[in-house]
N, C-alpha and C positions, 0 to 999 in steps of 0.2 A: 484807234479810238473810234467810238460809234457817235454820231452828232445824228439827233432826233428833233425835227423838224415839228413848227405848230402854225399855221394861218392863222391864229387869233391874236398868238402872242403879238406885242406891236414892235412897231418898225427901232423903237430903243430898242429894247430886248436884244432882237434879231442883233443889234447894230454891238451891242458889249458883248455877249455870245460870239462873232464870230473872232472881236476883238481879242477876247479867250481864249477861244480854238486856236488864234494862231501863235501863243504863246505855247501852248500847251505842243503843238505841230514840231515848234523848233526845239523842243527838250525832249519830244520823242524821236526825233530827228540825231539829236546828237547822242541820246543813251545808247542807236543801236547803230553807231557807224562808230563811234571812238574806242580806239584802244585802251586797254590798261596804261594810266600814267599819261595818259592823251592831255593837251590844253583844254584849256576848261572853255567850251565855247564862246561866238563873242555876245555883247548883251544885244537882243531883238532892240529894231527900230522904234522908238520912244520909250525906252529904259537906260538908264546909267550906272554903269557898275563902280558901286562906294566901298565892295571889301569882293578881295581873293584871295585864295594861296592856294598852289599850284601842287604844292609837298617838292618840288626840285628842293634835292640839295644832296649831299656823300649819302652812299649805303651805311647807315649807323649813328647817323648825326640826331640830333634833337631838331625841335618843330623850331619853327620861328618864333622868338621873343618879344619880337618886335609887335607882335600878332595872337600871342595864346600864353598861357600861361597855364601851369602843372596845379594840379591838384593834386595834394600827396595825403594820405592818410586814411580812415578809414570814417571822417566825419568833415563838417566845416568846421575851425575853431569855435566852440562853445555850442554847435550846431547838435539837430539828434543824431546818433550813433548809424554806424550804417547809411549814413547821408540819406537814411528817416525811411526807405527803402527795404530792411533788412539784410542788402545784399554782405557777404562774405568775407570779399574779398580787402585788399591793403594795396590802396591807387601808389604808385611809384613816377617816379619821373627818370627812370632807370631805362636804356635804350632796347633794353631785352621787354622794356613792357611796352616804351613807345617812342619809334624813331621813323626815319627817312627808309626807304628800299633801293636807294638811287635810280629807280628808277619813273620816279613822280608820283609815287604815292607814298601816305601815311599808313603806318601799320600797327595797330593796338593788337597788343596778345597777350592774350590771361597765363601765369604762368601757376607751376603748385612747384614747390618744393619736398623735400624727398622726408618733412613731418606730416605734410600734407595744405602746408598753410598755403593760400592762395594769392596770388599778386596779378595787377593789372593797369591800367591806364586810362587817367580823364583828364582832359586838357579844355580850357574853357577861352573864348575871345578875350583879350583885353577890354574891348569896347564892349560898351553896353548899353549903345545908343542905337543900336537899330530897329526900326520903325516906320511905317509909310510917313509921307507926306500929308498931311492935310487934303484932303478930295484926291489923293491919288494909292499906289498900291508898292505895296515891296516883297520882291519874294527872294524868298532865301533857299538855298538848293546846293546839293553835293551827288557825287556819283561813288557809288560803294558797293562794293562787295562785302556782304554777311559773312561771319566765320567761316568756311567751307568745314560745315561737319553737321550731321548729324545724327539721329536715332540718338542710343542710346550714350554713347558718345558725346553728346552735346549738350545732355541733362546741365544745367542751372547755366546755362551762358544766354548774357542779355544785354546783345551790341545794343546803342542809342544812339542818335543822331537827332539834338532837342534842342529847347529855349528856355530861361527862365525869366521872369520880367527882371529890371536892374534895381527895386528895391530889394531883392534877395539877398543881396550881397551884406554883407554885416550887418546883417540881421538875422537870416537862417530860421528864423521862426512866424513869418508871417505869408508860408506858403499854407493854402494856394489861393489866396488874396490876390498876389501878386502874378498869378499867371505862368501856364505853364505851355508850350506846342510839343508836344512830344510826334516830331514829323517821321523818324522812323525808328518803333521798336520792334523785337523778336527776342522771341527765347524758345530752348528747347531745339535750334535747327528748323524748325517749322518754317516750312514754305509759306508765308503770311510776314506780309506787313502793318502794321497796325499804326495809327494816326491818332493822337489826344490831345485834346486843350484840358488843361486843367482850371481852375478858377471856385472860387465863391469860399466855401467854409471845411472844413472836415471835422468828423466824417460826415457822411450824406449832404445837404444844402443843394444849391441848385444845379450844381453841377457833380452830385454821383458819384463825388467823393468817398475814399481815394481812388474812384474808379476811373471818374473823368468822362466828357462826353465823347465817346470813342468809335472808330468806325474801322476797319480792312478789308485790304483783298490779299489774292495771293499774285506772287510776282508773274510780270506776263512775262510770254519766251521761256528764257532759261530761268530755272528757280532762284530765288535771293541765295540763295548758299554759293552756286552755282558758277553766279557772273556779277556781271558791275550793271547794276541798275542807276537809275537818277530818279532821287528824292526831293521834294520839295515842298515847301508852306507858301500860298500866295495871300497875304493879308492886305486887303481889300478896303480902302476907305472912300472908295470913289463911288460906292453902291449908294442907294438909300437905307439897308439895309447892309451895317460893316459885314465883314464874313473873315473866316480862315477858310482856306480851301487847301486840301493837301493829294499829292502829286504823287503816283509811280510812272516813273517815265513817259512823264506828258500827260494821263491820263488823271480827272479827278475824280477820285474815289470815295473823299468826305468832306465834307463842308458844315463847318461852325457856325451858326448865325446869332449877331447881337440880339435879336429877339426869342431866342431859348431860351434865354435868363433876364433878369430883371434887371434894368438900368445902371443900379449900381454896382451890382455883381459884373457884369461886362467893361464896364468904367474902370474899376479900380483893379481889372486886369490888361489895360489897355490903356490906361493914360500913362506909357512910360517907355522909355527903351526897352528890349530884351536884347539880352549874351548868349552865345552859340556854344554847345557843348557836345564834343564828339568822348563818350566812354563802352569800353565794354564793362559790366559786371559781372557778378559771378554768386549764383543764387538771388533768392530775398524775396519778396511777395509778389510777383509777376509772375515768377519762375514757379514756383510754387503753388500759382491757378492751373497749373500744366502738371503737376508730379511734383517740381520741389529739384532739388539738386544743389548743387554740385553731390557726385558722392565717388565711388574708388571706380565706378566706370566711366566718368566724366576723362573726354580727353585734353589737356593742357596744349599751348603752343597755336591754337587756329585765332590769326587777326583776322580782326575788320580792318579791311584793306580799301584809305579813302583815297579818292584820287583829284579830287577838291571839291572846295568847298567855296560859295560864291555869294554875293548879296548883291540885288539887282532894285531899284527906284524907279519907278517911273509920277511925274508931277502931273502927269494930261490924263484927267479925267474922264470919267469914263460914260456913257449917259444910265443913269439907274433905272432899274423896270420902276413901271408904275403902281405897283401893287406889292406888297413885303409877303414875302409866301408866311404860309398857312401850316398849324398844326391841329389835331385832333382835337375835341375838347377834352377838356378837364373831368366833365363827371358823367358819368357813364349812364345808360338808360339800365332801367330792373331788370329786363328780359332783352335778350337776344333778337334781330332781326330775323325774318323766318325769313328761309329763300335765299336768293342770290343776297352775297356779301359786298357790301360797301368797303373797301377797301379805308374809304376818310371817314365811316362812321365808326362810331366804338367795337369793336366782336367780342364778346365776352366768352374769354377761357374757359370756363365750361361746356362751350356749346362746337365742339369739336367732333369732327364726324369720326374721328380711331384715335388711340394712343396707345403709351406703354407706358406704362411705370406710374402713372396717374392715380391722382386720389381727388373726388367734391368734398367737400367739408360747408359749412353755413359761414360766411363771413361778416366780419362786424365793418366792413368799409361803407365808404357813402353809399345809397344805391340798392344797400342788399345785395341779395341772391346769394351765388354760390362764389367758390375759388378754387382751383385747381391747387393740389396741396400735395405734400409728401415726394418731394421731384428732387431728382438726384440723378447724379452722371449717367446717361446712356437714354434718358426718358426723352419723349417726345410726344405733340399731340399736332392733328392736322387738320388745316381747316379750307375747306373747298370751297372754288368758285368764287378766290376773291377779284374782285373786277378794281384793277388801278385807274382804267382809264387811257388816254392819249397823252396826257399831260405826265411825263415823269414823277414818281412820288422818289422823294431823298431821305425822309425820314421815317423814324417808325419812334413811337413808346411802348413803354410797360409797366404797367401798373404792379407793382411786388411787395413783398416782404419776406423775411427772414429773421427768423430769431438762432440761424446757427450757430456753432459754437466759434470760437474764436480761431483766426485762422484757415476755416471754412470758407470756401464763394467758388463763383462757379461762373459759365458765361450764357443768358440767354440769346439764341440764336434766329435768327430768321434765315430759313433758305423754302426755295421754288420746286413744286413739281416734285420732290424724294428726298426723305428725310438723309439720304445722304450727298443731295447737290453739296458745294462748294455756300456756306453761308453769303449771303447779302450783306447782311452787318448783324451786329450783337452787343450787348453789354455786358460788363460783368456785375455780378452782385454780391456780398456778405452781408455779414448781421445789421439788421435795419433798427433794430430796438425790439427785436418780437414778432412773431407768426403773422401778428393779424397786426401789427404798425407799417403803414401801406406808405407808397413813397411811386410816384410815376417818374421815371429813367430815360431820359432822352439818350436817340442815339440813328444815326446817321445809315444810310443805305445805298448800296448801288441803284442807281435809276432804276426803276422798274415800270413799266407798262403793261397795258393788256389784261388777262384774266389767268388767275394759277393757283393752284392748292398751295400753300400755306403752312410750310410745317414749323410748329416751334419744338428747337432742340434743347438741348440743353446740358450740358461738356463741364466737368469739374474733377481736378485731382485728384480729391479724397472721394470716397464713399458715402458720405453722409449727404442725408439731404438739405440740401442749400438753400430753396427759394419758393414761396406760393407767388402764382399769378391768380390776378383778377383780370384784365381786361389787356387790351391790347389795341392799337390806332397804327395809321399813317399819315404822313403829312406831305406836301408838297417843296 
């Protein structure tokens, strides 16, 4: 974990960051030292444990039904088909799909029968009251090995560890307004973990649905598929600006703050408890963005292995920062600034220093000028000498539009120094209602300081163009 110091930060902020770092160090140490099936680490000082399942039990036995309930079939009763995501499996309570392994782990295993039909497992906590106390924090954490399969054999795999707002139970049609916290998502056996908060209205809305406000990172050390890692979200009500912080092995790689959306959207998503879900879906909208599947080459039988799930709460408030984070202006200047680029001023997309695959056109967006168009998979543009300064940038905003056909979507990614470097952040985009129907999409990025050449790269599982870009910018 890299800690960046800044002598200009007030003492209160340094104290708060030190407290957060302590929790992160404990989580990281646990992730590096615990063998498979080991007991969950004890709660750190100042925290209390309000839920724990270590998945101890005989091999082949089911989950503890005092803690969990099975969700079976292809939808909630009366809810959208395919659980609203387009996934194709049937969820069951069969031990072949969901069972303990006798070594302290839960295994959720997708299976395919002789007719080509997929089954898998989905369990949810009976409790739906998980939320931090007023002025406190809550940490939801699990130690998980993703299905150990990669390449064409992993096509269609979609493991997840996530939470839904309690009002969803019994309604099934109030998503995404009631909130969703995706602590771990993965597709196609890629060595990445995605974290997302869903909220607002769909499609579009303040949270860019159905994509949500998301971030991603590679798994440190061993890959996500070949080893166990600890995944967590910390919901913090102790700060001046409430926020959701997402971690892998104790490293905070994605944060969503209340001031990124309007007050009503945040309140609707957070004024209630949540329940926890573990599942492995097959197919659906997320895998479709990375090539689709499953298909004949997909290998069944690779489980998501869960060592433990725990929920911790802290009632001790930390001192909030004196000023909330800032975001770039929403109205772009009519011409790009010459020479040196300020990361925190709006950067016009057409001001690139190099590109491949994109074209320019006159935009109908506010401020006029031009936008980048005809953007599809593999295209890119570079912006040299972007200065992020000494205070880390953690936010990225892009002004985008799309008239792509149904089912066509892709990622707008930010990379530093090289178009083949790992992305520091990304967001997905599909049809926004037209190629000149503009939307400002927020995303979070891995902390960035200093001066870098910034590459915007574009990735899609389909060959069609999927996005136009007018401008972008960064914030703290």
